[in-house]
C-alpha positions as CSV (number, residue, x, y, z in Angstrom):
1,D,104.4,117.1,21.1
2,A,102.9,119.5,22.9
3,R,99.7,117.3,24.1
4,R,101.8,114.2,23.7
5,G,99.7,113.2,20.0
6,W,102.6,110.2,20.6
7,A,101.7,108.5,23.5
8,G,100.6,105.0,23.4
9,W,102.0,101.5,23.7
10,Q,106.2,101.4,23.6
11,L,106.6,105.3,22.7
12,H,108.2,107.2,25.2
13,S,108.4,110.4,23.1
14,A,107.6,112.0,20.4
15,A,111.6,111.6,18.4
16,H,110.5,107.5,19.1
17,W,107.1,108.1,17.0
18,L,109.0,110.4,14.4
19,S,111.5,107.6,13.5
20,W,108.8,104.8,13.7
21,K,106.1,106.6,11.6
22,A,108.7,109.1,9.4
23,G,111.2,105.8,9.6
24,V,114.0,108.3,10.2
25,S,116.8,106.9,12.5
26,L,115.8,107.2,15.8
27,H,119.2,110.2,16.3
28,T,117.5,112.4,13.6
29,A,113.8,112.1,14.8
30,R,115.6,113.7,18.0
31,E,116.6,116.6,16.2
32,Q,113.7,117.2,13.9
33,V,111.7,117.2,17.0
34,R,114.3,119.6,18.9
35,V,114.3,122.2,16.2
36,A,110.2,121.9,15.6
37,N,110.3,123.2,19.1
38,A,112.9,125.5,19.1
39,V,111.9,127.5,16.0
40,T,108.1,128.3,18.4
41,V,110.1,130.5,19.9
42,L,112.4,131.8,17.3
43,P,109.1,133.6,15.2
44,R,112.2,135.2,12.6
45,I,114.0,132.1,11.7
46,A,110.6,130.6,11.4
47,Y,109.3,132.6,9.0
48,A,112.6,132.8,7.3
49,F,112.1,129.0,6.5
50,A,108.8,129.1,5.4
51,E,110.0,131.4,3.1
52,G,112.4,128.5,1.8
53,R,115.2,131.3,3.2
54,V,117.0,129.5,4.6
55,S,117.9,125.8,4.8
56,Y,116.8,123.2,7.5
57,S,120.3,122.3,7.9
58,K,120.8,125.9,8.6
59,V,117.8,126.5,10.9
60,R,119.2,123.4,13.0
61,A,122.7,125.2,13.3
62,L,120.4,128.3,14.6
63,T,118.3,126.6,16.6
64,R,121.1,125.3,19.0
65,V,122.3,129.1,19.9
66,A,119.6,131.2,18.9
67,T,117.5,132.8,21.3
68,P,114.6,135.9,21.1
69,H,117.1,138.3,21.0
70,T,120.0,137.2,18.9
71,E,118.0,135.5,16.1
72,E,117.7,138.5,14.7
73,S,121.5,139.5,13.6
74,L,122.4,135.6,13.1
75,L,119.6,135.7,10.8
76,R,121.1,137.9,8.8
77,I,124.2,135.9,8.3
78,A,122.4,132.5,7.5
79,V,120.8,134.1,4.1
80,Q,124.3,135.1,3.5
81,A,126.7,132.0,4.4
82,P,126.5,129.0,3.0
83,A,125.8,126.1,5.5
84,A,129.3,124.7,6.4
85,H,130.3,127.6,7.4
86,L,127.4,128.5,9.6
87,D,128.3,125.4,11.2
88,R,132.0,126.4,12.4
89,L,130.2,129.8,13.2
90,V,127.9,128.5,15.6
91,R,130.4,125.5,16.6
92,G,132.3,128.4,18.3
93,L,129.4,130.0,19.7
94,V,128.7,126.6,21.6
95,R,132.8,126.4,22.9
96,Q,132.7,130.7,24.2
97,T,129.1,129.8,25.9
98,R,129.8,126.5,27.8
99,T,131.8,126.6,31.3
100,P,135.5,124.5,32.0
101,D,133.7,122.6,34.0
102,T,130.9,122.3,31.6
103,D,133.6,121.2,29.5
104,T,135.0,118.4,31.6
105,D,131.6,117.5,32.7
106,R,131.1,116.4,28.3
107,A,134.2,114.7,28.0
108,G,134.0,111.0,29.7
109,G,134.1,107.1,28.0
110,R,132.8,104.3,28.0
111,W,133.8,100.5,27.1
112,F,132.4,97.4,27.2
113,Y,132.2,94.2,25.3
114,D,129.7,93.2,22.4
115,D,128.4,90.4,21.5
116,D,131.3,89.0,19.2
117,G,133.6,89.3,22.4
118,Y,135.2,92.6,20.8
119,L,136.0,95.9,23.3
120,V,134.6,98.0,22.2
121,V,135.1,101.6,23.5
122,S,133.5,104.9,23.6
123,A,135.2,108.3,23.7
124,R,134.4,112.0,23.9
125,F,137.3,114.3,24.8
126,R,137.5,118.2,24.7
127,P,139.6,119.8,21.2
128,E,142.7,120.8,22.9
129,D,142.8,116.8,24.2
130,G,141.4,115.6,21.5
131,A,143.8,117.4,19.2
132,R,146.7,115.2,21.4
133,F,145.5,112.2,21.4
134,L,145.1,112.5,17.4
135,A,148.6,113.7,17.5
136,A,149.9,109.9,20.2
137,L,148.3,108.0,17.8
138,T,150.0,109.9,14.7
139,R,153.0,109.5,16.4
140,A,152.3,106.1,17.3
141,E,151.4,104.6,13.5
142,Y,154.9,106.5,12.6
143,E,156.4,104.2,14.7
144,R,154.4,100.7,14.2
145,T,155.7,101.3,10.8
146,R,158.9,102.3,10.6
147,T,161.2,100.6,9.1
148,D,164.4,102.2,8.7
149,E,166.9,103.2,11.5
150,T,167.1,106.8,12.6
151,G,170.3,108.2,11.0
152,P,171.6,111.0,8.8
153,D,170.0,110.5,5.8
154,T,166.8,109.3,7.3
155,P,163.9,111.6,6.1
156,E,161.4,112.9,9.3
157,P,158.4,112.3,9.6
158,D,155.9,114.5,7.9
159,R,154.3,116.5,10.5
160,T,150.8,117.3,9.0
161,A,150.4,113.7,8.6
162,P,146.6,113.1,9.5
163,A,145.8,110.7,11.6
164,P,145.5,107.1,10.3
165,P,141.7,106.0,9.2
166,N,142.5,103.5,12.0
167,P,143.3,103.9,15.2
168,V,142.8,100.5,16.2
169,P,146.8,99.3,15.7
170,A,148.6,102.5,16.8
171,M,146.0,102.4,20.3
172,L,148.0,98.8,20.1
173,A,151.0,100.5,20.1
174,M,150.8,102.8,22.2
175,A,149.5,100.3,24.8
176,E,153.0,98.0,24.4
177,T,154.6,101.0,24.6
178,I,153.2,102.6,27.9
179,C,153.1,98.4,29.1
180,A,156.6,97.8,28.4
181,G,158.3,100.8,29.3
182,A,156.2,103.1,32.4
183,G,157.2,100.6,34.9
184,S,156.4,101.0,38.0
185,P,158.5,101.0,41.5
186,V,156.8,98.5,43.0
187,V,154.2,96.7,40.7
188,S,152.6,98.1,38.0
189,P,149.4,96.9,37.5
190,A,148.0,98.1,33.9
191,A,151.2,95.8,32.3
192,D,149.2,92.3,34.0
193,V,145.7,90.4,31.6
194,L,144.0,88.8,33.5
195,V,143.4,84.9,32.5
196,H,140.5,82.8,34.8
197,V,140.5,79.1,33.8
198,G,139.5,76.0,34.5
199,P,137.7,74.4,38.0
200,D,141.2,72.6,37.9
201,G,143.3,75.1,38.1
202,S,145.6,74.6,34.5
203,P,146.0,77.0,32.4
204,L,145.5,74.3,29.6
205,D,142.3,74.7,30.5
206,T,140.1,75.7,27.6
207,S,136.4,74.8,29.3
208,D,135.6,78.1,31.5
209,A,138.5,80.2,30.1
210,H,137.4,83.6,29.6
211,L,139.6,87.5,31.0
212,D,138.5,88.8,33.8
213,D,135.4,91.7,33.3
214,G,135.3,89.9,29.5
215,P,134.3,87.3,27.4
216,G,135.4,83.7,26.9
217,L,138.3,82.6,25.3
218,D,138.6,79.9,22.9
219,S,141.5,77.4,23.2
220,Q,143.4,79.3,19.9
221,T,143.3,82.4,22.0
222,L,144.1,81.5,24.9
223,E,146.7,79.5,23.4
224,A,148.3,83.2,21.7
225,V,147.5,85.0,25.4
226,L,150.1,81.6,26.9
227,C,152.6,82.3,24.4
228,T,153.4,85.1,24.1
229,A,153.7,86.1,27.9
230,S,155.0,85.7,31.1
231,V,152.2,83.4,32.7
232,R,152.4,83.3,36.9
233,L,149.5,81.4,38.4
234,I,147.6,82.7,40.7
235,R,145.1,81.6,42.8
236,H,142.0,82.9,44.0
237,G,141.5,80.7,47.1
238,R,144.3,82.1,48.6
239,L,142.9,86.5,48.4
240,G,140.2,86.7,50.9
241,P,138.7,89.3,52.3
242,T,142.1,89.8,54.4
243,I,145.7,89.1,53.4
244,A,147.7,88.1,55.8
245,W,151.3,90.8,56.6
246,D,153.7,89.5,59.0
247,T,153.9,93.3,61.2
248,S,157.8,92.0,60.9
249,Q,158.3,93.8,58.2
250,R,158.2,97.3,57.8
251,R,157.0,97.0,54.1
252,P,154.9,94.7,51.9
253,S,156.3,92.7,49.4
254,R,156.2,92.6,45.9
255,T,154.1,89.6,45.4
256,L,151.2,90.8,49.0
257,L,151.4,94.1,46.5
258,R,150.4,92.2,43.1
259,Q,148.0,90.3,45.6
260,L,146.3,93.4,46.2
261,V,146.4,94.9,42.7
262,I,144.5,91.8,41.8
263,R,142.4,91.5,44.4
264,D,141.3,94.6,45.0
265,R,141.7,96.5,41.4
266,C,144.0,99.4,42.6
């Protein structure tokens, strides 16, 4: 890696070369290259690894936090502790070294539609926010699957139950609750689902029906969407760069605000 011996056609790093030559995943290759570079400045850990006193799993964990000044003390713990215990210790040390700003920057998410038209959501939470999110999923799953009305004989929910292994139904239940109950005094854009239809403007025209910034809809899906929602037909020709506002009105009307939300997404 130091002399760029991996450089070649369609190869961008030593990890890509290792993934190709050794037949491992790119994530595994990146970790192995990271560990290999780290032990070049950690001679005690490298020597213990060469002697077989610590496993690769322990070395991988140590190189996340070890420095030339701390490697000796960490190595003494690693020789005696199981790998799982060492992983927990390292995670705690990593959290202690984070600043609040850095921790916030690492939290985030993204979403996109895959080739099959499914929405894929990926998120990264801070530990305390993630715990609250899992608690909300657990409660949503309990409410979604609960059948008996609340009464004196209704058992209390298991507050130690883990989050559902498949969180999608619970997330949909949470979304339905927000859309139904969290109304805005003027307009609630989060509760609106925009479906673009064909050029003739008919909701039943499936020639070009698709979700806003999303995949196309077949006739069966479009029919299901129209049957389970209140439909408002909006003609985009009226939503130009300027929306007229009668100056005799002190405040914009609900229709005008809804048009602004649809046009500007805010």
